Phi, psi and omega in degrees: 000153187228129165240114191248123182269127177272178181302113180273154175243128190233142170233128178235149184218131169256126182286137179287145174054032183227158178258013178255147176220160180226155176212136180231134187222127173263132187237089181273143178206158173259125180230104190200161171277354178060029183269357186209166175300137182290146181222186181295332185285351180265006184252145176235162176223125181229183179187162181224137172240129179221134179247128179247134181242120179264106178296315180200175192295330187256002184219123180229140172251150170230146178226138182180207181203151174242144176221137171218138180276070187289163188285348178268356178136180172300131187239110171251141179222116168291141181250146178217120183237162179216144173226100191234119168277085194294317175204189169297342183259328189245137174228138171238125183212154172147185183224109169287148359269021184284306179205160173205134190230136171239128188239143173236127178265102180290322175199188181297336187261328195240126176238128177246162186189172186226133183222146178238129186228136170248133177233119168236116183225157170225144186229140176287134178247289181221135187051257173251004180286152180211158166252128177252135179244115177243127188211121173250141183227140166237131187214157175253146186234137172235114186252128178241117177282107179284323177216182180310314190244004180245124184230142165260121188240134179239132180232143176219130183194195186211144177277166183217124179062041184292129175213128177244128177227149180248137179203188169211180182261127178232117177052042175076007172239144179287122180254100182285112182270333187218128168257110188293136181287080182246152177233165174289153185204161177290153175225141179223143179214142175234122186216157178252127182233138167261118186229131179250117178268144179263348176272167182271000000 
């Protein structure tokens, strides 16, 4: 399966003499198994609206919503975010219910952490059929900074409540024909990352 993100359009605004800022983003994408010529039914349109309140330099809150025209129907999620520099060692950041990260800086080179992630996607298969994936992940992370912006990241985790379903739309509603027999499992990842940090 392939999910291709096309050029997104974003608008951001910082209000003068205010602790509030806003961001709007349009997210068009292709989501298909690419087993047939592409058509209008292989594309989705999504967007995010987010307002951020800076309580102080080390603490920001975000409120908003996410929308995507998934193949199982319109998909809306209310968003609640936090970016909290708890101390020189601890950071808590993320946007619920999509993700949440807790980071501990052991030293300048090694950072450890824990993360929760929510994944809900749908892919066009044939005609009007689709595959829906709901996957929740909990993982431990170890980041090793080779240089200021270059990181080797090690992850080990486990999926939670994983569900894969095949269906189609009937009278504007999702009809799930098959619940695929998938189970939760362990996950491991090794990655090289070029990262620009915004915290000090």
